[in-house]
MARSEPA-341905 format. One record per residue: x, y, z of N, C-alpha, C, O, CB in turn; residue in one letter; chain. Coordinates in steps of 0.1 Angstrom, whole numbers, m for minus. Atoms other than C-alpha are relative to their C-alpha. Glycine has a CB too. Layout:
> X_Y_Z_X_Y_Z_X_Y_Z_X_Y_Z_X_Y_Z_A_A
...
END
This chain:
> 8_m12_0_0_0_0_9_12_0_18_13_8_m10_0_12_X_A
> m8_m12_1_14_34_m9_m3_9_12_m14_11_16_m4_8_m13_X_A
> 1_m9_m12_21_58_20_m8_12_m3_m7_17_m15_14_3_5_X_A
> 8_m12_2_m2_87_24_9_13_2_5_24_m2_m11_1_11_X_A
> m9_m11_m2_28_109_33_13_m1_m9_18_m12_m10_5_1_15_X_A
> m13_0_7_58_118_11_11_m5_8_11_m3_20_3_14_m7_X_A
> m11_5_m7_90_102_20_8_10_8_14_7_18_10_m8_m9_X_A
> m7_m10_m7_105_135_30_m5_3_14_2_9_22_0_13_m9_X_A
> 6_m2_m13_81_136_59_2_m11_10_m1_m10_22_m15_3_m1_X_A
> m1_11_m9_89_102_73_9_2_12_6_m3_22_5_m12_m9_X_A
> m9_m3_m11_118_114_94_m6_8_11_m5_6_22_13_7_m5_X_A
> 8_m8_m10_96_140_110_m10_m8_7_m11_m6_20_m7_12_m7_X_A
> 10_8_m7_69_115_117_7_m10_10_1_m12_21_m7_m9_m10_X_A
> m7_8_m10_94_92_134_4_8_12_3_3_23_13_m7_m7_X_A
> m3_m8_m11_107_120_155_m12_3_9_m11_3_21_7_13_m5_X_A
> 12_m3_m7_72_130_164_m5_m12_9_m10_m10_20_m11_5_m9_X_A
> 5_12_m7_63_94_174_9_m2_13_3_m5_23_1_m12_m9_X_A
> m9_2_m12_94_92_197_m3_10_10_m3_7_22_15_1_m5_X_A
> 3_m10_m10_85_125_213_m12_m3_7_m13_m1_20_m1_14_m8_X_A
> 12_3_m7_50_114_220_2_m11_10_m3_m11_21_m11_m5_m10_X_A
> m3_11_m9_64_82_236_7_5_12_4_0_23_9_m10_m7_X_A
> m7_m5_m11_87_102_258_m10_7_10_m9_6_22_11_10_m4_X_A
> 10_m7_m8_58_124_270_m9_m10_7_m12_m8_19_m8_9_m9_X_A
> 9_10_m6_37_93_276_8_m6_12_2_m9_22_m4_m11_m10_X_A
> m8_6_m11_66_78_297_0_9_12_m1_5_24_14_m2_m5_X_A
> 0_m9_m11_67_110_318_m13_0_7_m13_1_19_4_14_m5_X_A
> 13_0_m6_30_109_323_m2_m12_9_m10_m11_19_m11_1_m10_X_A
> 2_12_m8_33_74_337_11_m2_10_14_m13_15_m1_m12_m10_X_A
> m12_1_m10_63_82_360_m5_m6_13_m16_m3_18_6_14_2_X_A
> 3_7_m12_62_59_390_10_3_11_22_3_8_m2_m15_m3_X_A
> m9_m2_m11_76_67_424_m8_m2_13_m20_m2_13_6_15_m1_X_A
> 6_1_m13_70_62_461_m6_m14_2_m7_m22_m7_m11_10_1_X_A
> 5_13_m3_56_32_479_m14_1_7_m18_11_12_9_m7_10_X_A
> 13_1_m7_22_20_492_0_m11_9_5_m22_6_m11_m1_m11_X_A
> 3_11_m10_15_0_523_m13_m6_m4_m24_0_m4_0_5_15_X_A
> 12_7_5_m10_m26_510_m10_m2_11_m21_m6_8_4_m13_m5_X_A
> 10_0_m10_m27_m25_544_m11_9_m3_m23_7_1_6_4_14_X_A
> 10_m10_4_m45_5_530_m11_m6_m9_m23_m3_m8_6_12_m8_X_A
> 9_6_10_m61_m17_503_m2_m15_3_m4_m23_m6_5_2_m14_X_A
> 0_14_m5_m63_m49_524_m13_m7_m5_m12_m19_m9_1_m1_15_X_A
> 13_6_4_m100_m56_516_1_m3_m15_m4_m14_m20_m12_8_3_X_A
> m1_2_15_m93_m52_478_10_m11_m3_7_m19_m12_5_13_m6_X_A
> m10_10_2_m62_m74_481_m6_m14_2_m3_m24_m5_12_2_8_X_A
> 6_13_m4_m83_m102_497_m10_m4_m11_m13_m16_m13_m7_1_13_X_A
> 10_3_10_m109_m99_469_7_m4_m13_3_m14_m20_m10_11_m2_X_A
> m7_2_13_m86_m97_439_14_7_0_15_19_m3_m9_6_m12_X_A
> m13_m5_m2_m49_m93_445_6_6_m13_12_17_m13_9_m10_6_X_A
> m6_m5_13_m39_m90_408_m6_13_m4_2_22_m8_m3_m11_m11_X_A
> 6_m13_5_m64_m63_399_3_11_10_5_23_5_m16_m2_0_X_A
> m4_m10_m10_m56_m44_431_14_5_m2_16_17_m2_m2_m5_14_X_A
> m14_m4_2_m19_m44_425_2_7_m13_10_17_m14_9_m13_m1_X_A
> 0_m7_13_m25_m33_389_m5_14_2_1_24_m3_m9_m7_m11_X_A
> 5_m13_m3_m45_m4_403_10_8_8_11_20_6_m13_m1_8_X_A
> m10_m6_m8_m17_4_427_11_6_m10_15_17_m8_6_m9_10_X_A
> m10_m5_10_8_6_398_m6_11_m9_1_21_m11_4_m12_m8_X_A
> 6_m10_8_m16_26_377_m1_13_7_m1_24_1_m14_m5_m5_X_A
> 0_m12_m8_m19_51_405_13_7_1_14_19_5_m6_m3_14_X_A
> m13_m7_1_18_58_401_10_m5_10_21_0_11_m2_14_2_X_A
> m9_6_m10_34_37_429_10_m9_m6_7_m16_m16_m8_m7_12_X_A
> m11_8_5_67_20_423_3_m12_10_8_m22_5_13_8_m2_X_A
> m3_10_m10_71_0_456_m12_m4_8_m22_4_8_12_6_9_X_A
> 11_4_m9_49_m19_480_6_m5_13_17_m10_14_m9_m10_m7_X_A
> m3_7_m13_49_m30_516_m12_m9_2_m24_m5_2_2_10_12_X_A
> 11_10_m2_29_m62_522_m5_0_14_2_4_24_5_m14_m4_X_A
> 6_2_m13_6_m69_551_m10_m11_m1_m21_m10_4_m6_13_6_X_A
> 9_11_3_m9_m102_541_6_m14_0_4_m21_m10_m7_2_m13_X_A
> m7_13_0_12_m132_551_m7_m9_10_m11_m6_21_15_2_5_X_A
> 7_10_m9_m5_m163_565_3_m14_m6_2_m17_m18_m15_2_0_X_A
> m3_14_3_5_m200_565_10_m2_m12_8_m10_m21_m13_m7_m4_X_A
> m11_2_10_36_m195_544_m3_7_m13_5_5_m23_3_m14_m2_X_A
> 4_m6_13_18_m175_517_m3_15_2_m7_20_13_m13_m6_m6_X_A
> 4_m14_1_14_m138_507_m12_2_m8_m12_m1_m20_12_8_m5_X_A
> 13_m1_7_m22_m131_499_m4_m12_m8_m8_m12_m20_1_12_m10_X_A
> 4_13_6_m28_m168_492_9_m4_m12_5_m13_m19_m14_0_m4_X_A
> m9_4_10_2_m170_469_13_m4_6_17_1_17_3_12_m10_X_A
> m13_4_m5_35_m188_474_10_13_m1_7_21_m9_6_m12_m8_X_A
> m9_m12_1_64_m163_480_5_2_m14_6_13_m19_12_m3_9_X_A
> m5_m2_14_78_m170_445_m11_5_m9_m8_13_m18_6_m13_m5_X_A
> 11_m4_8_44_m166_429_m3_15_2_m6_22_m7_m12_m9_2_X_A
> 3_m14_m3_38_m133_447_11_9_m6_8_19_m11_m1_2_15_X_A
> m11_m7_5_72_m121_437_m1_2_m15_1_12_m21_14_m6_3_X_A
> 2_0_14_65_m130_401_m11_9_m5_m10_16_m15_m2_m14_m6_X_A
> 11_m9_3_32_m112_401_4_14_1_1_23_m7_m12_m3_9_X_A
> m5_m14_m1_48_m80_414_9_4_m11_8_15_m17_8_1_13_X_A
> m9_m3_12_75_m82_387_m8_2_m13_m5_11_m20_10_m11_m2_X_A
> 8_m1_11_49_m87_361_m7_13_m1_m8_19_m12_m11_m11_m1_X_A
> 8_m12_m1_29_m57_372_9_13_0_5_24_m3_m9_0_12_X_A
> m9_m12_m1_60_m35_377_1_6_14_4_18_15_m3_10_m10_X_A
> m1_m5_m14_60_m32_415_12_m7_7_14_m19_5_m13_m2_8_X_A
> m12_6_m7_91_m37_437_m4_m3_14_m8_6_21_12_9_m1_X_A
> 2_3_m14_87_m55_470_11_6_9_23_3_6_m1_m15_3_X_A
> m10_m6_m8_105_m35_497_m1_m5_15_9_m10_20_m2_15_0_X_A
> 2_3_m14_90_m43_532_m12_m8_2_m21_m7_m7_1_12_8_X_A
> 12_8_m3_65_m66_548_m2_0_15_7_m3_22_1_m14_m6_X_A
> 3_1_m14_47_m65_581_m3_m14_4_m11_m21_m3_m13_9_3_X_A
> 1_14_m4_50_m98_599_m4_m1_14_4_m5_23_14_m7_m3_X_A
> 5_m1_m13_28_m95_629_m1_m14_7_m2_m14_20_m13_6_0_X_A
> 2_13_m6_25_m133_635_13_m7_3_13_m19_7_m8_m9_m9_X_A
> m13_7_m3_62_m139_640_2_m4_14_m3_3_23_11_10_m4_X_A
> m4_4_m14_75_m158_670_14_m5_m1_20_m6_m12_m10_m12_5_X_A
> m14_5_0_109_m170_680_1_m14_m7_11_m18_m12_6_m1_14_X_A
> 0_13_6_99_m205_668_m2_0_m15_4_m8_m22_m11_m8_7_X_A
> 3_1_15_85_m197_633_8_10_m8_7_11_m20_m15_3_m2_X_A
> m7_m11_7_109_m168_625_9_m4_m11_9_2_m22_8_8_11_X_A
> m9_5_11_134_m188_605_m7_m3_m13_m3_1_m23_8_m12_5_X_A
> 7_3_12_109_m202_581_m7_12_m6_m7_14_m18_m11_m11_3_X_A
> 7_m12_5_90_m169_579_10_9_m7_7_15_m17_m7_8_12_X_A
> m10_m9_6_122_m150_571_4_m6_m13_7_1_m23_12_1_9_X_A
> m3_7_13_130_m176_544_m11_3_m10_m7_6_m22_1_m15_2_X_A
> 11_m3_9_96_m169_529_1_15_m4_m1_18_m16_m14_m3_6_X_A
> m1_m15_3_101_m131_531_11_2_m10_10_10_m19_2_8_13_X_A
> m11_m1_9_134_m135_514_m3_m5_m14_0_2_m24_13_m7_5_X_A
> 4_6_13_120_m157_487_m10_9_m8_m10_9_m20_m6_m14_2_X_A
> 9_m9_6_93_m131_480_7_13_m5_0_21_m12_m11_4_9_X_A
> m8_m11_5_120_m105_473_1_12_9_5_23_4_m6_4_m13_X_A
> m1_m11_m9_117_m83_503_13_3_6_22_m7_7_m11_m1_11_X_A
> m12_m4_m7_145_m64_520_m2_2_15_7_m2_23_6_13_m6_X_A
> 3_m3_m14_129_m53_553_m11_m9_5_m22_m10_0_m4_15_1_X_A
> 9_9_m8_112_m76_578_m5_9_11_3_13_20_6_m13_5_X_A
> 5_m10_m9_89_m53_598_m8_m6_11_m18_m14_8_m8_11_m7_X_A
> 9_4_m11_75_m60_633_m10_11_2_m6_22_7_9_m3_13_X_A
> 9_m11_0_43_m40_632_m5_4_14_m9_15_16_m12_m4_m8_X_A
> 4_m2_m14_34_m43_670_8_m9_8_14_m19_3_m16_m3_1_X_A
> m7_10_m8_49_m60_700_m5_m14_m3_m17_m16_m1_m2_4_15_X_A
> 5_13_5_48_m96_689_m3_m10_11_m1_m7_23_10_m6_m9_X_A
> 2_11_m9_39_m129_705_m10_3_11_m7_0_23_13_m4_6_X_A
> 11_m3_m10_7_m117_722_2_12_9_m5_13_19_m2_m12_8_X_A
> m3_m11_m9_22_m86_738_m7_13_m4_m6_23_3_15_3_0_X_A
> 8_m12_5_0_m61_718_m15_m2_4_m20_m13_3_2_2_m15_X_A
> 14_1_m2_m35_m53_728_m7_13_m5_m1_24_m5_m4_m2_15_X_A
> 8_m11_4_m63_m30_716_m13_0_8_m20_m10_8_m3_0_m16_X_A
> 12_m2_m9_m90_m17_739_m11_6_m9_m11_18_m11_2_8_13_X_A
> 10_m5_9_m121_m14_717_m9_11_6_m14_20_0_m9_m11_m5_X_A
> 8_m9_m8_m140_5_744_6_14_0_m1_24_m3_m2_m4_14_X_A
> m7_m13_m1_m114_33_747_7_3_m13_12_14_m15_10_0_11_X_A
> m7_m2_13_m99_28_712_14_4_2_19_13_m4_m7_10_m9_X_A
> m15_m2_m3_m64_27_727_7_m12_m2_2_m23_m1_1_6_14_X_A
> m9_11_2_m35_5_721_11_0_11_13_10_18_7_0_m14_X_A
> m10_1_m10_m8_m8_744_7_m13_m1_5_m21_m10_m5_2_14_X_A
> m7_13_0_15_m37_753_1_m5_14_0_2_24_14_2_m6_X_A
> m2_7_m13_18_m62_780_15_m5_1_22_m5_m9_m10_m12_1_X_A
> m14_4_m2_51_m74_795_8_13_1_4_24_m1_4_m9_m11_X_A
> m9_m12_m2_81_m52_800_7_3_m13_8_m5_m23_11_m4_10_X_A
> m7_m4_12_100_m32_774_13_m7_m1_18_m9_m12_2_15_0_X_A
> m12_8_0_131_m51_784_m2_m13_m7_6_m18_m15_5_m2_14_X_A
> 3_12_7_114_m83_773_m2_2_m15_3_m6_m23_m13_m7_6_X_A
> 2_m3_14_104_m67_740_13_2_m7_15_m3_m18_m9_12_m1_X_A
> m13_m3_6_139_m55_734_8_m14_m2_14_m15_m12_9_9_9_X_A
> m6_13_1_152_m91_740_m5_m8_m12_3_m14_m19_m1_m8_13_X_A
> 6_7_11_128_m105_715_4_6_m13_8_m1_m23_m16_1_1_X_A
> m4_m6_12_136_m79_689_15_m2_m3_19_m3_m15_m2_15_1_X_A
> m15_3_1_174_m85_695_2_m14_m7_9_m15_m16_7_1_13_X_A
> m1_14_6_169_m122_688_m5_0_m14_2_m7_m23_m8_m10_9_X_A
> 5_m1_14_148_m115_657_9_7_m9_11_4_m21_m14_6_0_X_A
> m10_m8_8_174_m90_645_11_m9_m4_16_m8_m15_4_12_8_X_A
> m11_9_3_201_m116_648_m4_m10_m11_3_m13_m20_4_m8_12_X_A
> 5_10_10_179_m141_628_m1_7_m14_3_1_m24_m13_m6_5_X_A
> 2_m7_12_171_m115_602_14_3_m7_15_2_m19_m7_14_2_X_A
> m14_m3_5_208_m106_598_6_m12_m7_12_m11_m18_9_5_11_X_A
> m4_12_6_216_m142_591_m7_m4_m13_m2_m10_m22_m1_m12_10_X_A
> 8_3_12_188_m144_566_2_11_m11_m5_11_m21_m15_m1_4_X_A
> m3_m11_9_202_m113_548_m12_9_m2_m15_14_m13_4_m5_m14_X_A
> 11_m9_m1_172_m92_558_3_11_10_12_9_19_m13_m8_3_X_A
> m1_m10_m10_169_m60_578_m13_1_8_m24_1_3_3_14_m7_X_A
> 12_m1_m9_146_m59_608_m3_14_5_6_22_9_3_m9_13_X_A
> 5_m13_m5_125_m29_616_m11_m2_10_m19_m11_9_m4_9_m12_X_A
> 12_0_m9_101_m21_644_m8_12_m3_m3_23_m4_5_0_15_X_A
> 10_m11_4_70_0_635_m7_5_13_m12_m3_21_m10_m5_m10_X_A
> 7_m6_m12_56_24_661_m14_3_m2_m19_6_m13_8_12_4_X_A
> 13_m7_m1_22_34_671_2_12_10_13_17_11_m12_m10_5_X_A
> m2_m11_m9_15_61_697_4_m4_14_11_3_21_m13_8_1_X_A
> m2_4_m14_18_41_730_15_m2_3_18_0_15_m7_m13_3_X_A
> m15_2_m3_56_35_726_6_14_4_17_14_9_7_m5_m13_X_A
> m6_m13_m3_61_73_731_m5_5_14_m2_16_18_m4_10_m10_X_A
> 5_m4_m13_43_73_765_7_m8_11_8_m20_10_m16_m3_1_X_A
> m8_6_m11_62_66_797_m9_m11_7_m21_m8_10_5_10_10_X_A
> 8_11_m7_51_33_814_1_2_15_6_13_19_6_m14_m4_X_A
> 1_m1_m15_46_27_851_14_2_7_15_6_18_m8_m11_6_X_A
> m14_m2_m6_84_26_856_7_12_m5_18_15_m2_8_m12_m4_X_A
> m6_m12_5_89_59_839_8_m1_m13_15_8_m16_8_6_11_X_A
> m8_3_12_104_43_808_m8_3_m12_m20_m2_m14_5_m14_0_X_A
> 6_m2_13_95_56_773_4_m11_m9_16_m12_m13_3_14_m6_X_A
> m4_12_8_94_23_753_9_3_m12_19_m4_m14_m12_m7_m4_X_A
> m7_m3_13_106_38_720_14_4_3_24_1_m4_m7_10_m9_X_A
> m13_m4_m3_135_55_737_9_m11_5_21_m12_2_m1_11_11_X_A
> m7_12_m5_145_23_755_5_m9_m11_16_m13_m12_m9_m8_10_X_A
> m4_8_11_145_4_723_11_6_m9_20_m1_m12_m12_m3_m9_X_A
> m10_m7_8_165_30_704_13_0_8_24_m1_1_m4_14_m3_X_A
> m12_m1_m8_190_32_733_7_m14_1_19_m15_3_m3_6_13_X_A
> m5_13_m4_194_m5_738_1_m11_m11_5_m22_m9_m8_m6_11_X_A
> m1_10_11_192_m22_704_11_4_m10_12_16_m14_m14_m1_m7_X_A
> m11_m2_9_222_m25_681_m5_4_m14_m13_m4_m20_9_m13_m1_X_A
> 5_m3_14_216_m6_648_4_m9_m11_m1_m8_m22_4_14_m3_X_A
> m4_10_10_234_m33_630_m10_m12_m1_m10_m19_m10_14_m6_4_X_A
> 10_10_m1_205_m56_640_m14_4_m1_m22_m2_m7_2_m8_12_X_A
> 14_m4_m1_174_m36_646_m1_15_m2_6_23_4_m6_m3_14_X_A
> 3_m14_2_162_m3_632_m15_2_0_m23_m6_5_6_5_m13_X_A
> 14_m4_m2_128_14_629_m7_5_m12_m1_11_m21_0_11_11_X_A
> 9_m6_9_99_23_607_m8_10_7_m16_7_16_m9_m11_m8_X_A
> 7_m10_m7_86_56_618_m14_3_m7_m14_6_m19_8_13_1_X_A
> 14_m4_5_48_61_614_m2_14_4_m4_17_16_m11_m10_6_X_A
> 1_m15_m3_45_99_611_m14_4_6_m14_13_14_3_8_m12_X_A
> 13_m3_m6_8_98_620_0_m3_15_m4_6_23_m11_m8_m7_X_A
> 0_4_m14_13_79_652_9_8_9_7_11_21_2_m14_2_X_A
> m9_m9_m8_43_100_663_m7_13_3_m7_18_14_13_3_m8_X_A
> 8_m12_m2_21_131_658_m11_m2_10_m13_7_19_m5_5_m14_X_A
> 11_3_m9_m8_115_676_5_0_15_m2_3_24_m7_m13_m4_X_A
> m6_1_m14_15_109_706_5_13_5_9_14_17_11_m10_0_X_A
> m5_m13_m4_25_145_707_15_1_0_21_10_6_m5_3_14_X_A
> m14_0_1_61_137_699_5_7_m13_m3_9_m22_6_m15_0_X_A
> m5_m8_11_84_155_675_10_m9_m8_20_m13_m3_8_12_5_X_A
> m9_9_8_99_133_647_13_6_m2_23_m2_m3_m7_m3_m13_X_A
> m13_m6_3_126_158_640_10_m1_12_22_m3_11_m1_15_m3_X_A
> m8_2_m12_138_155_676_6_m14_1_17_m16_5_m8_3_13_X_A
> m5_14_1_141_118_672_10_m2_m11_20_m10_m9_m12_m10_m2_X_A
> m10_1_10_160_121_640_13_6_5_24_0_2_m5_8_m13_X_A
> m12_m6_m5_185_144_657_6_m9_11_19_m10_11_m3_14_5_X_A
> m6_8_m11_189_122_687_5_m14_m4_14_m19_1_m11_m2_11_X_A
> m4_13_5_190_89_668_1_0_m15_m7_m6_m22_m12_m10_5_X_A
> m1_m1_14_203_97_634_2_m14_m7_9_m23_m2_12_9_m4_X_A
> m2_12_8_201_70_607_m8_m12_4_m6_m23_m2_14_m4_1_X_A
> 7_12_m6_177_47_627_m13_m2_m7_m19_m13_m5_m1_2_14_X_A
> 14_0_4_145_54_608_0_m3_m16_m1_7_m23_m8_13_3_X_A
> m3_4_14_149_35_575_m12_1_m10_m10_5_m21_5_m14_m1_X_A
> 12_m2_8_113_36_563_m10_8_8_m11_7_20_m6_m14_m4_X_A
> 10_m8_m6_86_61_570_m14_m5_m5_m15_m9_m17_1_15_m3_X_A
> 14_1_4_48_56_570_m5_14_m2_m5_22_8_m9_m8_10_X_A
> 5_m13_3_35_87_553_m15_0_0_m21_m5_m9_6_6_m14_X_A
> 15_2_m3_0_90_567_m5_13_6_1_18_17_m2_m12_10_X_A
> 4_m14_m5_m19_123_572_m11_m1_10_m17_m11_12_m5_8_m12_X_A
> 10_m1_m11_m42_134_600_m9_13_m3_m3_24_m5_7_1_14_X_A
> 9_m11_2_m73_156_595_m1_8_13_5_5_23_m14_m4_m4_X_A
> 1_m9_m11_m82_184_619_m8_m6_12_m9_1_23_m6_13_m4_X_A
> 7_7_m11_m103_159_640_9_m11_5_4_m19_14_m13_m5_m5_X_A
> m9_11_m5_m73_136_645_m2_m13_m7_3_m23_m2_m1_m1_14_X_A
> 3_13_7_m85_110_620_9_m1_m12_16_8_m17_m15_m1_m5_X_A
> m8_2_11_m67_94_591_m5_7_m12_m17_9_m14_1_m15_m3_X_A
> 4_m8_12_m67_114_558_10_m3_m11_22_m7_m8_0_15_4_X_A
> m10_2_12_m51_111_523_11_10_2_9_21_7_m8_2_m13_X_A
> m12_m8_m1_m16_125_522_m2_13_m8_m7_14_m19_12_m8_m6_X_A
> 1_m13_6_m16_162_515_m13_7_3_m15_19_m1_3_m1_m14_X_A
> 13_m6_m3_m52_168_527_m1_3_15_m12_9_19_m11_m9_m5_X_A
> 2_m1_m14_m45_169_564_9_11_6_13_21_0_3_m13_7_X_A
> m7_m10_m8_m25_188_590_15_m3_2_22_6_8_m6_1_13_X_A
> m14_3_m2_9_171_591_9_6_m10_7_6_m22_3_m16_0_X_A
> m9_m8_9_37_192_577_11_m10_m6_23_m10_m1_7_12_7_X_A
> m9_10_5_54_165_556_12_7_m7_23_2_m6_m7_m9_m10_X_A
> m11_m7_7_75_190_536_11_4_11_23_3_8_m5_13_m7_X_A
> m10_m4_m11_92_202_569_7_m13_4_20_m12_6_m7_6_12_X_A
> m6_12_m5_98_166_580_10_m6_m11_20_m11_m8_m11_m10_3_X_A
> m8_6_12_111_156_545_14_6_m1_23_0_m6_m8_2_m12_X_A
> m13_m7_0_139_181_548_11_m7_8_23_m5_6_m1_15_4_X_A
> m9_7_m10_155_159_575_1_m15_m3_5_m23_5_m5_2_14_X_A
> 1_14_3_152_126_556_14_m6_1_16_m18_5_m5_m2_m14_X_A
> m13_5_m1_190_122_554_5_m3_14_11_m13_18_10_9_m7_X_A
> m3_2_m14_194_127_591_m7_m12_6_m1_m20_14_m4_12_9_X_A
> 8_11_m4_166_102_597_6_m14_m4_4_m24_2_m14_1_m4_X_A
> m4_12_6_183_76_575_m10_m6_m9_m9_m18_m13_4_m10_11_X_A
> 11_6_8_151_72_554_5_m4_m13_11_3_m21_m10_11_m1_X_A
> m3_6_13_156_49_525_m12_m1_m9_m11_0_m21_6_m14_2_X_A
> 12_1_7_120_45_515_m12_6_8_m10_7_20_m3_m15_m3_X_A
> 12_m4_m7_86_58_524_m12_m7_m6_m13_m11_m18_m3_16_m1_X_A
> 12_7_5_52_41_522_m12_8_4_m15_11_16_m1_m14_7_X_A
> 13_m7_m2_19_59_519_m9_m10_7_m10_m22_3_m7_5_m13_X_A
> 9_9_m6_m6_44_543_m12_8_6_m10_19_10_7_m8_12_X_A
> 12_m6_m6_m42_52_554_m8_m12_6_m14_m19_m2_m8_8_m10_X_A
> 6_12_m7_m56_27_580_m15_m1_m3_m20_m12_m5_2_1_14_X_A
> 15_m1_3_m92_38_573_m2_11_m9_1_23_m6_m8_1_14_X_A
> 3_m10_9_m104_57_543_m14_5_1_m18_14_m6_3_m5_m14_X_A
> 13_m4_m3_m139_61_557_m9_0_m13_m11_m11_m19_0_15_5_X_A
> 9_0_11_m163_72_529_6_0_m14_0_m2_m24_m10_12_1_X_A
> m8_0_12_m136_73_503_5_m14_m3_11_m20_5_11_11_0_X_A
> m5_13_4_m129_41_484_15_0_1_22_9_m3_m5_m4_m14_X_A
> m14_1_m1_m94_29_492_8_3_m12_18_9_m12_4_m13_6_X_A
> m7_m2_12_m83_28_456_m1_14_m5_8_18_m13_m6_m10_m11_X_A
> 0_m15_3_m94_64_452_8_8_9_15_17_5_m15_5_0_X_A
> m8_m7_m10_m78_75_484_15_m1_m3_22_9_m2_m2_m6_14_X_A
> m14_1_3_m44_61_473_4_9_m12_15_13_m13_4_m15_m3_X_A
> m2_m9_11_m47_81_441_1_15_4_10_22_0_m11_m1_m11_X_A
> 0_m13_m6_m54_113_460_14_2_7_20_12_5_m11_3_10_X_A
> m13_m1_m7_m23_106_482_11_1_m10_20_10_m8_2_m12_9_X_A
> m12_0_9_0_99_453_0_13_m8_11_18_m11_m1_m12_m10_X_A
> 1_m13_8_m13_130_434_6_12_8_10_22_2_m14_3_m3_X_A
> m5_m11_m8_m1_152_463_15_m2_4_21_7_9_m8_1_12_X_A
> m13_3_m5_33_135_469_10_10_m6_19_15_2_4_m14_m3_X_A
> m11_m8_6_54_155_444_m1_14_4_9_21_6_m2_m1_m16_X_A
> 1_m14_m5_40_189_455_6_1_13_11_12_17_m15_4_0_X_A
> m6_0_m13_51_180_490_16_0_m1_23_5_8_m5_m11_9_X_A
> m15_2_2_86_171_477_5_m14_0_17_m17_m2_7_7_11_X_A
> m4_14_1_85_133_477_2_m3_m14_m4_2_m23_m11_m9_6_X_A
> m3_5_13_99_115_447_4_m14_1_7_m20_m10_10_9_m7_X_A
END
């Protein structure tokens, strides 16, 4: 079939096609991470479709929160890793709340096989975490010294498995216990940074009335991943960039903190569909300064 365009225009058309492709690539730029806990219900219904939506929203990395009986979201570690690669998402961290000293070795092998780098303890493990539904408050049983011993042992195991162990905070770790000990301070002071570091949840630090910048200065390099989670003027979870937390100010201190990755998270999206909420959050990241 004869071309509709003279041959002298073919070079221009090729250049124009390449230019359009470059612009399309920029429009689909992917950056930042998402904690899949935000879309946990969607993941339980259709993991593939949900992960595709996460990638389409612009996220590049994920943090899992769906491990049970040796599987991630009902997939073997290798199958889950393959699905992420297919969709174009990189596994960075995973919350492993069911870890014990007895199952840790196998669990860490699974985490490694799924391609993760960070093994995150989301709450005091092995039955030490509690939630009071009546008062809607959280806390821990046992002593902070016992918690430190558990984390130290898990950190040694993670190190042998070529993983990095992080502890994720809520608000209660910033409140002095009956012995006058602030749990998060004790953990930071008494755990070897070669074995145990931290995932700072910026919402819960703010909720506790603590200053993340003060912790960065006092404990530089210890906060490898952040949960970027906003708070509305009523103290509830909100999409990033729509609330009251000054992320831009905090972000200026990322090098002091030791931040390597950040994960957008919203525990409850209320009347907004989770898959819509994550788009709102991602749309505001670049204006704040995240990339």
